[in-house]
C-alpha positions as CSV (number, residue, x, y, z in Angstrom):
1,X,116.9,93.5,93.4
2,X,117.7,94.8,96.9
3,X,115.9,97.2,99.2
4,X,117.2,100.6,100.0
5,X,116.1,102.5,103.1
6,X,116.9,105.9,104.4
7,X,115.2,108.1,107.0
8,X,114.9,111.8,107.6
9,X,112.8,114.0,109.8
10,X,110.4,116.6,108.4
11,X,108.7,118.5,111.1
12,X,107.2,116.0,113.6
13,X,107.2,113.2,111.0
14,X,109.8,110.6,110.2
15,X,110.0,109.9,106.5
16,X,111.2,106.5,105.5
17,X,112.3,106.5,101.9
18,X,112.1,103.0,100.4
19,X,113.5,101.9,97.1
20,X,113.7,98.6,95.2
21,X,111.6,95.6,96.0
22,X,109.6,94.8,99.1
23,X,109.2,91.1,99.0
24,X,109.6,88.0,101.2
25,X,113.4,88.4,101.1
26,X,113.7,92.2,101.8
27,X,110.6,92.8,103.9
28,X,112.4,91.9,107.2
29,X,114.8,94.8,106.6
30,X,111.9,97.2,106.4
31,X,110.2,95.6,109.4
32,X,113.4,96.1,111.5
33,X,113.6,99.7,110.4
34,X,109.9,100.4,111.4
35,X,110.3,98.6,114.7
36,X,113.5,100.5,115.5
37,X,111.8,103.9,114.7
38,X,108.8,103.2,116.9
39,X,111.0,101.9,119.7
40,X,113.0,105.2,119.5
41,X,109.8,107.2,119.9
42,X,108.9,108.0,116.2
43,X,105.2,107.5,116.1
44,X,104.3,109.6,113.1
45,X,105.8,107.9,110.0
46,X,105.6,108.6,106.3
47,X,106.7,105.7,104.1
48,X,107.8,107.1,100.8
49,X,107.3,104.3,98.2
50,X,107.9,106.4,95.1
51,X,111.0,104.3,94.2
52,X,109.5,100.9,95.0
53,X,109.5,98.6,92.0
54,X,107.7,95.6,93.5
55,X,105.5,94.9,96.5
56,X,104.2,91.5,97.6
57,X,102.0,90.2,100.4
58,X,104.9,90.0,102.8
59,X,105.6,93.7,102.2
60,X,101.9,94.5,102.8
61,X,102.1,92.6,106.0
62,X,105.1,94.6,107.2
63,X,103.3,97.9,106.4
64,X,100.1,96.7,108.3
65,X,102.3,95.6,111.2
66,X,104.0,99.1,111.2
67,X,100.6,100.7,111.2
68,X,99.5,98.7,114.2
69,X,102.7,99.5,116.0
70,X,102.3,103.3,115.6
71,X,98.6,103.2,116.4
72,X,99.4,101.6,119.8
73,X,101.2,104.9,120.6
74,X,98.4,107.1,119.1
75,X,100.6,107.6,116.0
76,X,100.1,107.4,112.3
77,X,101.6,105.8,109.2
78,X,101.0,107.5,105.9
79,X,102.1,106.2,102.5
80,X,103.4,108.1,99.5
81,X,102.8,106.3,96.3
82,X,101.8,107.4,92.8
83,X,102.7,104.3,90.8
84,X,99.6,102.7,89.4
85,X,100.9,99.2,89.6
86,X,101.6,99.6,93.4
87,X,98.4,101.5,94.0
88,X,96.4,98.7,92.4
89,X,97.7,96.2,95.0
90,X,96.3,98.5,97.8
91,X,93.0,98.8,96.0
92,X,92.6,95.0,95.3
93,X,93.4,94.2,99.0
94,X,91.1,96.9,100.3
95,X,94.1,98.6,102.1
96,X,93.2,102.0,100.6
97,X,90.6,102.1,103.4
98,X,93.3,101.4,106.0
99,X,96.2,103.6,104.9
100,X,96.1,107.3,104.0
101,X,97.9,107.3,100.6
102,X,99.4,110.6,99.3
103,X,101.0,111.6,96.0
104,X,104.0,113.4,97.6
105,X,106.0,113.5,100.8
106,X,105.0,117.2,101.3
107,X,101.3,116.3,101.0
108,X,101.7,113.4,103.5
109,X,103.7,115.5,106.0
110,X,101.1,118.3,105.9
111,X,98.0,116.1,106.0
112,X,95.9,116.4,109.2
113,X,93.6,113.4,108.6
């Protein structure tokens, strides 16, 4: 399966809608998108993962890299995910302590944490 990416702006946040699988083959496409957004001055990102079917360690690495990139500019990276199988990966790896994870894009955009 392939990876679909689209971006939109909601307030001062850039929402990256991700669909499909984030794995060793497709993760570079997501990495490129995140790097491009940060290089263009978007430092407050919301990654909408509601349509993600699969996430592996390479995908996790891309998300962590994106977080480091925005934090270097005093920014933030929030995740939107409500699928138990994907949330389980974040819990097992301890990344629930690193990423703010929200149940909707609206919640993530309006969060102040």
